[in-house]
C-alpha positions in Angstrom: 0.0 0.0 0.0 1.4 3.3 -0.8 1.8 6.2 1.3 -1.0 8.4 0.0 -3.4 5.5 0.1 -2.3 4.9 4.1 -2.9 8.6 4.8 -6.2 8.5 3.4 -7.5 5.6 5.4 -6.0 7.1 8.5 -7.6 10.3 8.1 -11.0 11.0 9.7 -13.5 13.6 8.8 -16.4 14.5 11.4 -19.5 16.6 11.3 -19.1 19.5 13.9 -21.3 18.5 16.9 -22.6 22.2 17.6 -24.6 21.7 14.3 -28.0 23.6 14.6 -29.8 20.3 15.3 -27.7 19.4 18.3 -29.7 17.4 20.9 -31.9 16.0 18.6 -32.3 12.5 17.6 -32.5 11.5 14.0 -36.1 9.6 13.4 -35.8 5.7 12.5 -36.1 5.5 8.6 -38.9 3.0 7.9 -38.5 0.7 4.8 -41.3 2.4 3.0 -39.9 5.8 3.6 -36.7 4.6 2.6 -38.0 3.0 -0.4 -39.5 6.1 -1.5 -35.9 8.4 -1.4 -34.4 8.5 -4.6 -31.3 6.6 -4.9 -29.6 10.1 -6.0 -30.0 11.0 -2.2 -27.9 8.4 -0.9 -24.2 8.7 -0.7 -23.9 5.1 -2.3 -26.8 5.0 -4.4 -26.3 1.5 -5.9 -26.5 -0.2 -2.6 -29.0 2.6 -1.3 -26.7 3.0 1.9 -26.4 6.3 3.7 -29.5 8.6 3.0 -28.5 12.0 2.4 -32.0 13.8 2.8 -31.5 16.2 5.7 -28.6 17.5 8.1 -28.8 14.7 11.0 -28.7 11.8 8.0 -25.4 13.7 6.7 -23.9 13.8 9.8 -24.9 10.1 10.3 -23.3 9.3 6.7 -20.0 10.9 7.8 -19.9 9.1 11.1 -20.4 5.6 9.5 -18.3 6.5 6.4 -15.6 4.2 6.7 -17.9 1.3 7.9 -19.4 0.9 4.4 -18.7 -2.4 3.2 -18.8 -4.0 -0.3 -17.9 -1.0 -2.2 -15.5 0.0 -4.7 -13.1 2.7 -4.1 -14.4 4.7 -6.8 -17.8 4.2 -5.1 -16.4 5.6 -2.0 -14.9 8.4 -4.1 -17.8 9.3 -5.1 -20.1 9.3 -2.0 -17.6 11.2 -0.3 -18.3 13.9 -3.0 -22.0 13.4 -2.4 -21.6 13.7 1.1 -19.5 16.8 0.8 -21.9 18.3 -1.4 -24.9 17.6 1.0 -23.1 18.8 4.0 -22.8 22.2 2.3 -26.4 22.3 1.2 -27.6 21.6 4.9 -25.2 23.8 6.6 -23.4 20.6 8.2 -19.9 21.5 8.6 -17.3 19.1 8.2 -13.8 19.1 9.8 -10.6 17.2 9.5 -9.0 15.2 12.5 -6.0 13.0 12.5 
C-alpha cells in the first residue's frame, strides 16, 4: 500500500457537533420511507446506503462512512463527493482530524 492511500485511510473527518440540530435524535427511517427516497439522495446509491436527505442523515453518513462494506474505491470517492455536497446544502460543517 502506498503512502497516499495509508494517509487517506488514517484520516478521519467528522461533522461538527455544534450543528443547529444538536441534541435532537434522528428518527428511524422505515423501509417504506427509505424506498420512497430517490437513489440520488444516498451517499452510496447503488447499495442505497447512507441517505442524505437532511442534516442529521448527513452527519450520520459521515460518522459511518468508513463502516460501509462491499463498495469499490471509486464508489467510495463518489459517495464522499455526494456527502460533501449534501453537507454544504444542509449547513453541516465538516472538520478533519488526524
